[in-house]
C-alpha positions, 0 to 999 in steps of 0.5 A: 536694495535691503539684504533682508528683502532679498533673502525673504524673497529668496526664501519665499521663492525656494518655499514655493518651488519645495510646495510645487515639487511637493504637489508634483510628487503627489500627484505622480503618485496619485497618477502611478496608483491608477496606472498600477490599478489599470494594469491589475484589473484591466488586462487585456486578456481578461477585460473588454475595454468597457467591461464593469468588474465586481469585487468578490466579498465573503457572504455576498451573493451576486444574482445574474441573468446571462446570454450565451455571448456574455462574460461577467467579470469579478475580481479579489485580492488574495495575498500568497496563500490566502483562499477563496471558496463559494459556488455558482449555482446554474438555472438553466445555463451550462457555465464556465467559470475561468480563473486568471492569476495575478499576471493575467494567465489563465490558472483554472477552468472550473466546469463540472459535469453538472449540466444546465443545472447545479452548482460549480464549486469555487475553491481558489488558493492563491500561489501568488500575491495580487488580484484574481480575476473571474470570468463567468460564461456559458459553455455553449455560444448558441444556449439560451439566456439563464440565470444564476447565483454567485455565492461567496462563503469565505475569504481565508486567511493564510494560517486558516487556509494552511490548516484547511487544505493540510486537514483535506490533504491528510488521510487521517485525523491522526496524522492532521492532530499530529501535524497541528501539534509540531506547530507548537511543540518541536519534539511532537515527532519524537513524541509521537513515535515513543508511543507507538509499539509498531510503526503502523496504526489502525483506525476506523473508517466511518460507515465502513464495516469491512475496512480500516485505515492502515497508516505506516510512518517512519522518520528516514535518514537525511539522505534518503530520496524516498521510501517505498512500503513493501507487502499488503494489499498493494504488493507492488509497493507504495511510496511514502510522502512527508507530513508537512514541514516535518521529518516524519513520513507516511503512507495510508492505506485501505485494508480489510479487517480481516487481513494479516501480512508482513510489511517492510520499509525500503529507503532508497538512498542518494550517495555522493562522492568526490571533492564536489559531489560529482559522482552520484549513486543509489542504494536501497536500504530495508530499514523495518519489518512488522506485521499488521493483524486486523481485528477480525484476522483468522484466528491461529488456535494452534501456534502457541504452546499450551501448558496441559498439552503434553509435548511430543518427542523431537529427534534430529537425525540424518540420512544417506541418499544415493540420489543426491550423493550426500547426507541430509539432515532430518527432524522427526516429530513423534506425537506424545505417547507414540504407540509403535503398535498403531499405524500413523500418517506421515506427515513431510514438511519442506524447509524444515529450518522455518517449520520447527526443525530446530531442537529448542523448536523456534521457527517461524512455523511451529509445526511441532506445537501444531501437531502437539495442539491438534492431536490434544484436541483430537483434530488429526489423527496420529502422525509422525512428521519429518521436517526436511531441512533445505540446507542452503539448497532450496532452490535447487532441490525443490524443482529437482527430480532427483530430490522428488526421488530421495524422498519418495523412494529413500525417505519414506521408506526409511521412516516406514522402516523406523516407525509404524506408519500406515501402508496406503498412500492416502495417509501420507502427506506432502507439505510446504509453501512458495516452491515447498508448494511446488515440490509438494505436487511435483513430487506427488505427479511423479510418485502418487503410488507413494504420495496421496496428499498434497498441501500447498501454500502459496506454491509456486506454480509460476515455474517453468524449468529454469529460473529464467524461463518464466517471470515471477511476476509476469509469467508469459506461459503457464508453469510446467506442473499445470501443463503436466496435470492437464495433459495427465490422467487422474491421480490419486491425489487430494489436494489443500491449497491455500493463496493470499489475495496480496501474493504477486498477482498472476505469477501467484494467486493466477497461477494457483487459481488456475492450478486449481480450476485444472485439478477440479476439471480433472476431478480431483479432490481439492480444498482450496483457500484465499485469505487477505495476506501476502508471501508471507510465514505469519498466514502460513503458520496459521493455515497449516492447521487448516490443511491437516484437518482437511487431508488427515482429520478426524471427521 
């Protein structure tokens, strides 16, 4: 046989085999596609064998009648991160929409409290790629037939959905704009921080005339687990969150327009030691302090020096105490043009270092400046002020009976011997903040024949005895001073009290209110105020003048 014929036959058979193989490959490919389609679309957990599935397309509206025992099936193909939005408009039947992910798992049930009429909102973001199934059915299996319209608003791409959800999740337009700018500018965060003088921004709330949004921000160290905000309306702290895909951390809170308070950032650090990081230990770093002053915060008219006001005289000195067994530092402030022939009020202020006792007048509360300005405006009658240095002993002294005896029996007597002080107790004022407020009320209670006025700024009336006898946030019992005043007869003492609404809940705000109530029930004259702030000198520097005007004012 001719070899050429044999070769042709072999080639023909070979080509025929290749064609058959290709046809079989195409056939099996189609079969595989069909099987895959069936697996994706006919999941036994969702679909009955003979049910039809309708594809959800943007802009489509499906008007349907449905009975209590029927189920209507819909599906949409979504890539990971895409979304579908729309709604089911209920007409006389209360419906539920079950949403199944590509694995056939029930991922969400949509059922609003609208009852038989109203909308069931659809807003599903895919967290995996594949076909998502929507099953519409009646909530009540005994209900009558009803109608509904399923409206598909949008099928949203990954990029647009990222922006949509980020805008929805971020509390302010500024944060969203900052995040969006990071998509095209790697220095956006650094540029933003460089432009800010503080670590917070204040923004209006549309339609809200009483409050604004305050957003705090920081870039913590790389080993920071989380950041907490201290201070402000949420006095127990707020946890920061991260601006998506950036190094910036932030938290936003709603704040009244007339608030003023200090705040701080605390970094909670996770450190590791050992060759393979076997040892883990945590630390807290107080990283930042700032002050929020809202637009309508009370004016603090008297805290700044004025060129046209003559300053009084500051005299640092000391007094030997037999009660305390030591020499105690004090600073005396006499008003400008002090007249030794005229009786003066006596003001004694605790924590002198913080209240202006230093010769350069630098302090958190500039008491000498406040006195000078009040005197210049004739808001108070002439007053000699004694600023008592704490000398590192405030926690012990301000709850001590011996310290109170030193104030009433030694210090007041010494001042009367050196200056012309009015002889009546109603011209003597004790003033202090926190424990200093407690001490003022405690010493006046024991020595009302010497001291007739108490100026208490956020007084620590939770104190019962020793440090551990009452919890400073959640006190189990009344502070001892509340009980003393409750159980005694009315004494000739006049009170000015103030306290911040953001000041440690039951122990501070609660106990101050309770102390006020006891005093008023006993018949005391009490000028009581609450401000939108915390346990801060930034508030007390403003309210000191209010208290002085109330107690020794000219009117």
